[in-house]
N, C-alpha and C positions, 0 to 999 in steps of 0.2 A: 864622220870626220876622218879624213885620210891621215895615215901615219905621218907625223912630222909637220902637219899643217901649220902649227904655230911657229915653226922655224923657217917658213918659206921666204922671209925677207931678211934673213940673217946670213952673214958670211960663214963659210966653213970654219974659219978661225974662231969666230965668236961662238959658234955651236960647240967647238972643241973646248973652248974656255969654260962654257957653262957646264958641259959634261964633266970636265976635269974638276970643277968646283964641287959638283954633286958627288963625285967619287971621293974627293978629299974629305968633304963633310961626313959622308957615310963611314969612311975609314976612321975618322976621329971619334965619331959616336960609338962605333963598334969597339974601339980600343978602350974608351971610357967605361962602357958597360961590361966589357970583358973583365977589366980590373975590378969593377964593383962586384961582379959575380964571384970572382976569386976571393975577395975580401969577405963577402957574405958567407961563402962556403967555409972559410976559416973560422969566422965568428960562430957559425952554427956548430962546427966541430968542437970548438972550445966550450960552447954553452950546453953541450949535450947533458951535462950533469944538472943543469938548471931547467929552464922552460924550453926544451928543445923544439917543441912544435912551432912556436912563434919564430924561432931562429931558422928552422928549416923552411917554413913558408916564405920568409923573407929571402932566403938564399934561392929558393925556387923561382921567386918573382924576378930576382936579378938575373938568373940564368936564362929565363924566358925572354927577358928584355934584351940580353946580349945575343940570343939566337935571332930575334927579330932584326936587330941592328946588323947582324952578319948577313941576313937575307937581303937587306937594303943595300949593303956594301957590295954584295955579289951582283945584284941587279944593276947598280951604278957602274960597276966595272964592266959587265957584259955590254951595256949600252955604249960605254966609251969605246970598248974594243970593236963592237959592231960598226960604229960610226967611223972610227979612224982606219980600220982595215978594209971595210966593205962599203963605206959610204951610206950605210943604212941609217935612216933618220930615227931618232928616238920616238916613242909613242907619245910622250908628254914632256913639256919643259919642266925644269927644276922649279919647285915651289918651296919657298922658305917660310 
């Protein structure tokens, strides 16, 4: 399948809207998970006197999730920039 094949019948404005929506969604997800990771880290720090292994595992999971969200955000941002500056069609449409 050619790059951007699913976009072939859409206007440039519509594609930009979809890419911007993907970018905004990814940004919001990253910000939520980043905040959750920070909170988990603080909880783990406070809990070190108790059962620190569970707290640290939870904090690690939150940090891993925020890293994945950051990767998705960067991908969405790159696709948006590539399309708006170079007209490069994204590889796939946004799936919610």
